[in-house]
C-alpha positions, 0 to 999 in steps of 0.5 A: 215816045209813049206816055209810059216811056216819058214817065220812065225817062223822067223817073230816071233823069230827074233824080240825076239832075236834082243830085247834080244841080240841086234843082230840076228845070224843064230845059235841063230835063229836056236836054237830058231826054234828048229832046233839046240840045244845049246849042239850041238853048244857047241860040234861043237865049241869044234871040236866034230862035223866036220861041223854044218849042220851035226846036224841041223834038217831039209833038206838043202833046208829049211835051205837055205830058213831060211838063205835067209829069215833072210837076207831079214828080216834084210834088211827090218828092216835096220839091219847092217850085220856083218861077224863073224869069228867062231873059235874053243874053248878049249886048242888046237890051235884055228881053223876056224870052218865050217858050211857046209859040202862043205865049200862053201864060199857063204853058210859060209858067210850066216851062219856067218853073224850077223845082228845088230841094 
């Protein structure tokens, strides 16, 4: 997917999420963009997938562009950023989930930031 097409999809899908939920999360946006499924997210939340990037379709360069474009969109709409801690689900002790293979703090922050009205 080209950068232009990514930007168009975000302009199309982000307002819908904002209207439906009152916030935009990168995970919800990736689901709307068909880069991720709800089942994959559930598997990740239950520790059946070690990090979310493993199952997101597309290359990491385009994925990074999605996250940065979302941040720019949120800034233009004067949305408030809110870091969300993602912890595992299930009966086992809860552990903090990883989004990226490397666990890079910058990328983890991009993935875990929600944008609120």
